[in-house]
N, C-alpha and C positions, 0 to 999 in steps of 0.2 A: 360534688363533694369536695372537701378540702383536705389537704394533707400537710402535716408539719412534724417537726421533730419534738414538739411539745408533748407533755404527758396528756392522757385523756382528761384528767382533772383541769389542767390549764386550758385545754381546748374548750371544755364545757364553760368555763368562766369567760373566755374570749367570745364564744358564741352568744352567751347571754348578754354580755356587755354591748355587743354590736348588733343584737337582734337577728342573728343568722338563723335560718330555718332549714339548713341542709346539714348533712353529716360531716363531721371532721374526723379524719383518721389519724392515728398515731403512727409515725414512722421513726421511732426512736433510734434506729440504726442508720437512718438516712438512705436506705436502699432505693426507695422510689424517687427521692429528691435527686440522687446521683443519676439515675436512669433518665430523668428529664433534663439533666444539665442545669439545674438550678444552682446559682452561686451561693456560697456560704461566706458570711462575714462574721468572724469571731465565733464560729460554730453555729450561727443562726442562719437559717435559709432565707434568702431574699424572697419577699412576697411577690408571687407571680400567679397568673391564672392561665390554664390551658383549656381552651374550649374544644371538646372532642365531639366529632360528628357521629352519626349513627353507624358509620362503617369503622369507627375506632381510629380515625385519622385526626390529627390536630388541625382544626379549622382556623384557630386564631390564638395568639399568645398575647396576653396583657402583661407588659413589662413592669408596670407601676400600678399598685392597687391601693385604694382607700376603702377600707372595709365598709363603712356606713353607706357609701354611694355605689359600691361595686356590684352588689347583688342585682340592683335594678339595671345597671349597665349590661351585665351578662344576660339577664332575662330578656332584654330587648334584642341582643345579638342572637339569642337562641332562635328567634323567629325566622332568621335567615339561614340557619344551619340545618341540613338534612340528616 
């Protein structure tokens, strides 16, 4: 799933534009963003991905994300995460 400070409507538009097939959650207060230590620039969260394993632990952090290519990259990495 994805999380951002955007509105639900903005996330729907973003998902459609980039062909995303996973849920995007609205974190308008930035609570989840702060808990994961994601940096904000001008009130906008830096795009990152946290790959969480089956035990709820962070298995990998992607510091730089290109939406159109990233889903395939993460899908490949999921094969190695338990």
